[in-house]
VOGU-3710 file (C-alpha; in Angstrom, 3 decimals, decimal comma):
1> mfgdigtspl> 35,318/31,949/23,399  34,899/28,744/22,199  37,180/26,968/24,463  34,597/25,894/26,705  32,155/24,518/24,504  35,473/23,186/22,234  36,791/21,342/25,043  33,426/19,257/26,196  34,079/16,204/24,362  36,759/15,542/26,596
11> ytlktvldlt> 34,322/14,684/29,617  30,627/14,908/28,061  29,652/11,497/26,674  31,981/9,665/29,065  30,295/11,063/31,318  26,879/10,192/29,707  27,590/6,727/29,452  29,010/6,290/32,847  25,937/6,618/34,071  24,846/3,640/31,753
21> gehpaaattl> 26,831/0,832/32,446  30,516/-0,239/31,311  28,603/-1,917/27,900  25,737/0,205/27,005  23,258/-1,231/24,425  23,199/0,013/20,803  19,589/1,726/21,817  21,217/3,408/24,906  24,538/5,074/23,181  22,576/6,288/20,150
31> gslslviwtl> 20,178/8,081/22,069  22,698/9,590/24,360  23,996/10,463/21,073  20,782/11,811/19,945  20,466/13,905/23,159  23,544/15,529/22,702  23,611/16,154/19,486  19,799/18,065/19,937  20,969/19,933/22,826  24,036/21,631/20,668
41> iiitsvkyva> 21,160/22,316/18,172  18,339/23,857/20,167  20,111/25,737/22,790  22,975/26,895/21,142  22,308/27,167/17,499  19,013/28,223/18,475  18,766/29,634/21,468  21,854/31,769/21,437  23,360/31,773/18,004  19,333/32,423/16,537
51> famrvdndge> 17,872/34,343/19,100  19,454/35,769/22,116  22,575/37,445/19,988  19,377/39,421/18,380  18,873/40,917/21,739  22,263/43,324/22,559  22,383/45,566/24,572  24,893/48,469/22,031  26,820/45,520/20,778  27,093/43,936/24,297
61> ggilalmsll> 25,520/40,448/25,610  25,417/38,477/28,552  22,834/38,144/31,386  23,888/41,299/33,342  23,888/43,378/29,637  20,136/41,616/29,191  19,033/42,919/32,453  20,186/46,534/32,157  18,484/46,478/28,491  14,891/45,932/29,814
71> gvkrrhrpai> 14,583/49,327/31,886  15,856/48,379/35,329  17,442/51,434/36,045  14,088/53,546/34,607  12,052/51,410/36,476  11,452/49,499/39,864  11,950/45,808/38,588  13,330/43,692/41,307  12,064/40,639/39,624  14,281/40,931/36,977
81> vavglfgaal> 17,096/42,457/39,041  16,783/39,625/41,268  17,005/36,739/38,135  19,474/39,138/36,455  22,076/39,442/39,534  21,717/35,585/40,537  21,957/34,574/37,310  25,552/36,279/36,965  26,377/35,050/40,377  26,066/31,514/39,121
91> iygdgaitpa> 28,839/32,480/36,366  31,230/33,034/38,866  30,363/29,201/40,063  31,739/27,814/36,550  34,124/29,820/36,854  35,906/27,933/39,412  35,183/24,956/37,762  35,415/25,195/34,356  39,560/24,966/34,769  39,520/22,574/36,988
101> isvlsalegl> 37,432/19,945/35,150  39,017/21,188/32,023  42,183/20,525/32,860  42,459/17,356/34,756  40,290/16,071/31,821  42,739/16,760/29,545  45,774/15,277/31,635  43,941/12,499/32,127  44,630/10,836/28,933  47,896/9,871/29,897
111> diatpafhpy> 46,651/7,550/32,138  45,949/5,740/28,879  49,334/6,304/27,442  50,763/4,253/30,492  49,585/4,403/34,223  53,005/5,758/35,073  51,531/8,918/34,829  48,439/8,521/36,850  50,451/9,944/40,391  51,421/13,409/38,526
121> ilpasvaill> 48,206/13,727/36,755  46,580/15,671/39,920  49,904/17,520/40,790  50,285/18,581/36,755  47,136/19,971/36,833  47,225/21,898/40,013  51,026/23,391/38,935  49,302/24,070/35,498  46,356/25,913/37,125  48,859/27,752/39,598
131> vlfavqpqgt> 50,922/29,630/36,204  47,467/30,269/34,541  46,400/32,625/37,342  49,606/33,698/38,457  50,401/35,191/34,633  46,888/37,018/34,660  48,314/40,508/35,804  50,707/40,140/32,866  47,808/40,486/30,307  46,713/37,753/27,847
141> arigrafgpv> 47,217/40,268/24,676  50,374/38,267/23,247  49,692/34,958/24,136  46,070/36,190/22,958  47,828/36,073/19,423  48,045/32,446/19,410  44,822/31,393/21,023  42,833/31,497/17,680  44,926/29,180/15,413  45,799/26,576/18,188
151> malwflvial> 41,883/26,195/18,729  41,216/26,444/15,184  43,842/23,550/14,847  41,954/21,758/17,940  38,908/21,926/16,393  40,442/20,391/13,107  41,977/17,725/14,842  38,641/16,454/16,652  36,789/16,730/13,869  39,310/14,588/12,011
161> lglvgiwqhp> 39,608/11,984/15,266  35,745/11,592/14,774  35,511/10,891/11,704  38,255/7,975/12,261  35,373/7,241/14,511  32,337/6,991/12,033  34,354/5,225/9,243  34,666/1,865/11,534  30,709/1,789/12,315  28,873/4,408/10,006
171> avlaaldpry> 25,310/3,348/11,315  26,216/5,680/14,071  24,873/8,878/12,076  21,299/7,666/12,685  21,841/9,373/16,257  21,219/12,325/14,158  17,483/11,237/14,230  16,073/13,013/17,196  13,515/10,177/17,828  16,526/8,441/19,435
181> giayllsgga> 17,017/10,521/21,871  13,487/10,990/22,562  12,559/6,947/22,426  15,598/6,756/25,137  14,075/9,453/27,795  10,687/7,665/27,282  12,100/4,103/27,862  14,896/4,871/29,962  13,125/5,768/33,268  15,150/7,376/35,959
191> tgflvlggvf> 18,441/6,752/34,245  17,084/8,270/31,250  16,098/11,614/33,256  20,091/11,452/35,446  21,676/11,566/31,626  20,703/14,307/31,151  22,512/15,992/33,536  25,154/14,458/32,434  24,185/15,618/28,102  24,371/19,283/29,525
201> lcvtgaealy> 27,861/19,348/29,899  28,133/19,691/26,197  26,409/23,059/26,258  28,418/24,583/29,101  30,106/27,320/26,874  26,837/28,947/25,235  25,829/30,947/27,725  29,544/32,687/27,303  29,360/33,188/23,792  26,401/35,397/24,420
211> admghfgakp> 28,831/36,890/27,080  31,405/37,551/24,546  29,349/38,785/22,067  30,656/42,368/22,449  34,326/41,306/22,172  33,555/40,166/18,423  30,226/41,131/16,862  27,189/38,297/16,482  28,312/37,754/12,897  31,921/36,645/13,366
221> irlawsalvf> 30,925/33,920/16,087  27,351/32,550/13,937  30,036/32,188/11,302  32,798/30,215/13,493  30,015/28,665/15,289  27,934/26,916/11,549  31,259/26,405/9,652  33,892/25,124/12,291  32,573/24,709/15,683  29,092/22,757/15,514
231> pslvlnyagq> 30,130/20,431/12,598  33,805/19,206/14,265  31,742/19,031/18,041  29,259/16,892/16,134  32,065/14,730/14,271  33,742/13,741/17,282  30,983/13,016/19,641  29,310/10,486/16,843  33,083/9,073/16,484  33,379/8,833/20,183
241> aalvlegapg> 30,030/6,846/20,617  30,834/4,867/17,008  33,598/2,744/19,392  31,337/2,500/21,583  28,882/0,757/18,957  32,139/-1,343/18,026  32,416/-2,829/21,632  35,119/-0,062/23,348  33,765/-0,087/26,901  31,813/2,792/28,066
251> sgnifyrlcp> 33,798/3,549/31,282  37,433/5,625/30,735  38,086/8,459/28,346  36,469/7,550/25,043  38,272/10,909/23,549  41,168/9,789/23,800  40,751/5,887/22,680  39,828/8,124/18,672  43,871/8,483/19,181  46,501/6,263/17,425
261> psalvplvll> 48,791/5,105/20,429  51,472/6,914/18,540  49,729/10,186/18,304  48,391/9,721/22,006  50,835/12,452/24,015  50,622/15,125/20,982  46,740/14,752/21,410  47,220/15,198/24,989  49,454/17,994/24,783  47,290/20,126/22,664
271> atvatviasq> 43,982/19,225/24,781  45,845/20,793/27,833  46,589/23,833/25,884  43,337/23,815/24,644  41,722/23,860/27,855  44,013/26,058/29,153  42,680/28,707/26,575  39,157/27,687/27,613  39,841/28,551/30,955  41,865/31,583/30,336
281> siitgafsmt> 38,501/32,249/28,167  36,655/31,782/31,617  38,585/34,097/33,686  37,995/36,909/31,429  34,750/36,706/31,223  34,777/36,355/35,422  36,612/39,999/34,763  34,481/41,675/32,676  31,383/41,021/34,330  32,866/42,010/37,452
291> rqaiqlgwlp> 33,340/45,348/35,826  29,764/45,348/34,580  28,403/44,607/37,705  31,170/47,532/39,326  29,919/49,893/37,052  25,830/49,275/37,426  26,312/49,549/40,969  25,555/46,449/42,746  29,777/45,249/43,419  32,371/47,992/45,428
301> rlpitqtsea> 34,835/49,575/43,365  37,885/47,431/42,915  41,299/47,818/40,975  40,712/47,206/37,678  44,010/47,135/35,229  43,807/47,525/31,257  46,179/45,054/30,386  46,643/46,439/26,995  46,436/49,649/24,814  44,518/47,399/21,839
311> gygqiyvgpv> 42,083/45,956/23,630  39,389/46,958/26,371  38,120/43,789/27,125  42,159/42,835/28,634  41,689/43,802/31,924  43,165/42,537/34,793  41,559/42,748/38,576  43,050/40,993/41,255  40,476/39,962/43,764  38,489/38,413/41,627
321> nwllmlvtlg> 41,809/36,736/39,905  43,251/35,196/43,238  39,957/33,990/44,852  39,085/32,380/41,543  42,719/30,601/41,955  42,287/29,498/45,873  38,423/28,295/44,779  39,797/26,524/41,949  42,923/24,917/43,385  40,652/23,859/46,286
331> ltigfgksdn> 37,906/21,729/43,761  40,973/20,617/42,290  42,342/18,855/44,973  39,268/18,260/46,926  37,638/16,179/43,713  40,436/14,590/42,412  39,305/13,821/38,820  37,208/15,044/36,499  34,545/12,174/36,897  34,253/13,307/40,777
341> laaaygiavs> 33,721/17,338/39,047  31,223/16,350/36,490  28,447/16,213/39,590  29,505/19,554/40,867  29,136/21,153/36,989  26,563/21,964/34,822  24,131/23,516/37,996  25,466/26,973/37,861  25,137/27,223/34,019  22,013/25,119/33,623
351> atmlmtsall> 19,958/27,406/36,191  21,912/30,480/34,590  20,402/29,231/31,059  16,889/29,173/32,515  17,039/32,900/33,537  18,105/34,069/30,309  15,611/32,604/28,903  12,744/33,866/30,936  14,457/37,437/30,315  14,132/36,653/26,603
361> fiamreiwrw> 10,818/36,153/26,863  10,486/39,795/28,314  12,899/41,134/25,655  10,590/39,026/22,817  7,528/41,123/24,614  9,224/44,881/25,400  11,761/44,738/22,992  10,650/43,041/19,885  7,148/43,796/20,374  6,220/39,962/20,038
371> plpaagavag> 2,349/39,162/20,478  2,411/37,327/23,872  1,216/33,820/21,991  4,589/33,980/19,714  6,677/35,155/22,718  5,422/32,376/25,050  5,421/29,560/22,843  9,486/30,153/21,688  10,646/31,253/25,217  8,462/28,791/27,018
381> afivvdagfv> 10,270/25,870/24,612  13,416/27,284/26,024  12,329/27,372/29,537  11,021/23,957/29,494  14,405/22,865/28,193  16,458/24,508/30,900  14,108/23,605/33,639  14,439/20,033/32,419  18,266/20,499/32,556  18,351/21,983/35,926
391> aanmlkigeg> 16,069/19,344/37,449  18,563/17,035/35,675  21,520/18,579/37,288  19,758/18,971/41,160  20,185/15,533/41,215  23,970/16,191/42,101  23,802/18,507/44,930  24,563/16,072/47,286  28,006/14,845/45,014  29,121/18,295/44,854
401> gyvplilaal> 26,679/20,191/43,263  26,454/22,117/46,027  29,786/23,813/45,813  28,642/26,375/42,533  25,289/27,314/44,664  27,174/28,177/47,268  29,673/30,218/45,965  26,346/31,635/43,989  24,448/32,564/46,908  28,080/34,385/48,705
411> vygamlvwhl> 28,316/36,519/45,437  25,070/37,388/45,320  24,905/38,066/49,119  27,642/40,429/48,134  26,008/42,180/45,681  22,776/42,383/47,952  24,662/43,583/50,417  26,361/46,366/48,730  23,196/48,099/46,588  21,550/48,064/49,833
421> gaqavaarlq> 24,058/50,035/51,885  25,108/52,317/49,159  21,251/52,859/48,885  21,236/54,035/52,833  24,384/56,250/52,095  23,092/57,879/49,531  19,351/58,649/51,517  21,262/59,666/54,342  23,159/61,857/52,538  20,095/63,667/50,828
431> etvmpidvfm> 19,081/64,605/54,262  21,926/66,883/54,369  21,795/68,641/50,844  21,471/72,630/50,814  19,529/74,061/47,655  22,275/75,780/45,719  20,764/79,034/45,833  20,876/78,997/49,350  24,384/78,246/49,190  25,347/81,301/47,129
441> aeiarrkvpr> 24,031/83,483/49,057  25,402/82,109/51,749  28,589/82,840/50,559  27,355/85,980/49,811  25,970/87,152/52,977  29,334/85,754/54,743  31,807/87,473/52,238  33,409/84,058/51,859  37,425/84,792/50,885  38,255/83,306/47,373
451> vpgtavfltr> 41,628/81,337/46,258  43,356/81,096/43,215  42,518/78,015/41,675  39,564/75,470/40,368  38,314/73,399/43,116  36,453/70,096/41,528  33,341/68,641/44,093  32,866/64,941/42,844  29,264/64,349/44,405  26,467/61,964/44,067
461> tqhdappvmv> 23,695/65,022/44,195  22,361/66,500/40,868  21,151/69,366/41,517  21,646/70,774/44,912  24,950/72,153/46,589  27,396/68,730/47,116  27,645/67,946/50,902  31,604/67,825/50,237  31,596/71,646/49,134  29,906/72,577/52,147
471> whlkhnralh> 32,036/70,946/54,351  34,760/72,114/52,910  33,318/75,657/53,468  32,732/74,884/56,785  35,767/73,752/57,987  38,485/75,597/56,076  36,204/79,165/54,992  37,403/80,149/51,855  36,534/79,059/48,225  38,561/78,048/45,130
481> erlfvltvit> 37,345/81,391/42,289  36,325/78,869/40,005  33,936/75,765/40,964  33,155/73,002/38,978  30,845/70,605/40,750  30,655/66,630/39,175  28,201/64,478/39,022  29,144/60,738/36,978  26,592/58,565/35,685  26,609/55,147/34,667
491> esvpwvgaas> 23,787/54,539/32,037  21,996/51,131/31,049  24,353/50,759/27,988  27,326/49,678/27,310  28,856/52,664/25,554  28,185/55,998/26,118  29,004/58,745/22,686  31,370/61,303/23,007  28,670/63,533/22,366  26,449/62,423/24,916
501> rlsvteiaph> 29,528/62,152/27,297  29,522/65,806/28,960  26,846/68,347/29,652  28,026/71,639/31,669  25,754/74,529/32,945  27,365/77,851/34,566  24,619/78,359/37,163  27,064/81,294/38,877  29,790/83,417/37,696  32,628/81,070/37,271
511> fwratarygf> 30,698/78,007/38,867  29,992/74,945/36,723  27,683/72,340/37,150  28,701/69,064/35,297  27,149/65,716/34,289  29,427/62,997/32,964  27,789/59,932/31,342  29,484/56,620/31,159  28,294/53,160/29,715  28,715/50,225/32,423
521> merpdipall> 31,549/49,246/30,308  33,315/51,967/30,323  35,638/53,591/33,003  35,399/57,395/34,080  38,661/59,462/33,663  37,651/62,756/35,324  41,239/64,738/33,938  39,826/64,010/30,517  36,289/65,452/31,252  38,163/68,371/32,137
531> aqacaggcai> 40,098/69,098/29,295  36,998/68,543/27,287  34,764/71,275/29,122  37,803/73,483/28,912  37,454/72,583/25,291  34,089/73,843/25,102  34,326/76,902/27,378  34,841/76,496/30,940  37,591/79,207/31,497  39,467/76,413/34,093
541> dladvtyyvg> 42,876/76,597/34,728  43,777/72,933/34,258  47,395/73,358/35,560  46,069/74,667/38,686  43,165/71,605/39,405  42,854/70,752/43,342  40,077/67,384/43,536  37,806/67,500/46,335  36,209/63,767/47,257  34,369/62,926/50,447
551> hetvvaredr> 34,881/59,822/52,273  32,313/58,053/54,244  32,659/56,057/57,405  29,843/53,589/57,794  28,381/53,600/61,551  25,169/52,420/63,039  22,510/54,550/63,504  21,650/54,576/67,393  17,784/54,800/66,802  18,091/51,392/65,464
561> qglprwletl> 15,410/52,674/62,066  18,258/51,930/59,717  19,708/48,628/58,196  20,214/45,613/59,940  23,834/45,589/62,060  24,918/42,844/60,450  24,070/44,230/57,016  25,822/47,485/58,019  28,925/45,553/59,339  29,472/43,822/56,284
571> falmqrnaah> 28,596/47,066/54,045  31,812/49,024/56,101  33,745/46,586/55,945  33,263/45,933/52,204  33,468/49,618/51,765  37,086/49,669/53,801  38,204/47,431/51,298  36,857/49,286/47,902  38,887/50,751/45,565  40,271/54,390/46,063
581> vtdyfklprd> 37,767/56,663/44,311  41,256/58,247/43,263  42,072/55,314/41,185  38,598/54,838/39,705  38,354/58,262/38,266  42,509/58,524/37,395  42,317/61,538/39,613  46,108/62,614/40,156  46,985/61,571/43,494  48,555/64,500/44,534
591> avveigreia> 46,169/66,912/43,520  43,390/65,067/46,077  41,647/66,412/49,178  39,784/63,586/50,802  37,316/64,843/53,182  36,161/62,288/55,915  32,775/62,290/57,255  30,568/59,795/59,324  27,553/58,493/57,892  24,895/56,699/59,811
601> i> 22,612/53,892/58,243
//
C-alpha cells in the first residue's frame, strides 16, 4: 500500500527542478525541497494519517466508504453523491497513469548506466506492464508475501542513499524550516506556482493509504508511515537536493545520481520491482473500488473472482483489468517518457483529495459533532491546500492533463447512466406489483395446483408479491408447495454481522418472506442464506430448490415520458453486458429458471 507514495522519489524532485532550469539557485533548491517535505507532512501525516483515518465506515476507508458513511442511502443528498462518485471516478485515471509513469521512471535509470540501453527502455516498460496485467487473473496471494520485505528493503535503500547525499552537503537540512518553501512561493512568481504541480507528485499515493485502511487497519498504517516510510522519503528527497546544491545538474534523473556506478544496475532492478508493487496496489485498489460501486448500485454487475480464500481483498475483476491495461499501455507508448507523463499525473489525485476534504468537513460536523468554527478551520485549511494543488495541476491540462479528466468523465458518466436506468426499472416494476393479500386470495380462489419442492423468488420488492412470481403463476398455472421470497439489500456499511444478516417472516403456511442484508464489501451467497433460514426453522427442502429470477429486457417507452432515448440505449447496452445474476448470487446453474420480461423506461 506504500508502493505508490514510496516510489515517488524516482520522479518528483526531478520534475520540480526541471521547471526551474538546469542549474537552479540554492534558494530555489531549498525552497522546492521544503515544499516537498511540508506537503508530505500536511497532506499525508496530518490530513490522512491523523484525521481521515479516524473517519472510517466500520473499518473501511476511501472516498466511496466516506460517501456512504454520510447517509446518502437514507437521505437524498445529491451533492455529496456527486462529489463522492466523481472523486472515485478520478481514481481510475490515477490507476491507469501510475503503472506507466512508475515503470518508465524506474527503467530510465538504465540510461544513466549506459546510453546503449536507451532504445530498450520503452519496449521493456511495455513488456513489464503486459506481464503485470496478464498475471492478475492468477491472484497476488503468493507473490504478495514478498511485497512487504521488498518494500521494506526499498525504503531502507532510499534512506541510505539519501544519507549519502546529505553527508556531502549537510546544509540541505535547512529546508526542514517551512519558511524556505513559503519564501520561494512568494518570490517565485509564476514559476513558483507551476512548481506546486510537480511538488504534488510526492503525495500521489496518500489517498491510497486511506482507501486501503480496511485491509490493514489504521494503527499499522500509522506505525509504518511514522517509523519507516516518512523518514525514508524525507532523507531521500534531502539527499537528491544536496546533490543539486553540490553542483549536479537539476535536469535528468537525480535519484539515480545518488547511487555509486557499481550498484546502479541492482538499484534499477530493485526500483523496477518496487514500481511493479506500486502498480499492483493501484490495480488491486481499482478492483476493490469497483466492487464497492457495484454493491452500492452505481455500476452494473461485473464478474468478480475471489483469488484467495485467506484474504477477502484478493479479487480479480476482468473487465476493469483489461480496460486499465489498454489505457496504461496507450499512455506508455503515447507519452514515451516519465517526464511527459508527469504532466498528466497529479490532476486526478489532487481533485480527489479536494473532494475528500469537502466530505471530511461534513463528517466533522455530522459525525464528530464539531462546532462550525473548529470544523471550518481544520477542513478549510485542507481545502485551501488541496485547491492550490488542483489549480497548479490544472495548468497541465494542455500537456496531457486532459487524459485523467476524460477517463474520469467516462467512468462518472457510466455510473450515472447505470444508476438512473436502474432507478427507472425499479419504478416501472413498482407500478405492476400486486399486494400480497390479493395474491394469496387469487391463489385460493383459482385453486392453483401445488407441486412438490421449494421455489425461491428473488425480488426487489419488500412487501408486495414479486412480479416474477406473479408472471410464473400466470404462465405455468401452478406453484410449489413451499414458497420463499427473498430480497437482498446492500447497506451503506462495509460488513453486516451474522445476527443481522437474515430476517424471515412466515406470511402464510409454507410461504416465507425474507430480507437479507449485506455490506458493500460483501458478496451475496443465496444457497448459504437458505441453509441459515432452514437452521432457523423454515421447513424448506434444501435438496429440492428451484430459483426463479427475472431477466428484464429494457426498451424505450412509446409515450416518450421515460428516460431520454440515448440514456435508455446506453443503459440497455450495459445491462446486456452485466454479469449474470446466477453468478452474482452464487446460484447453482442447474436449478435456476429465468423469466424474461420487457420493461419500458
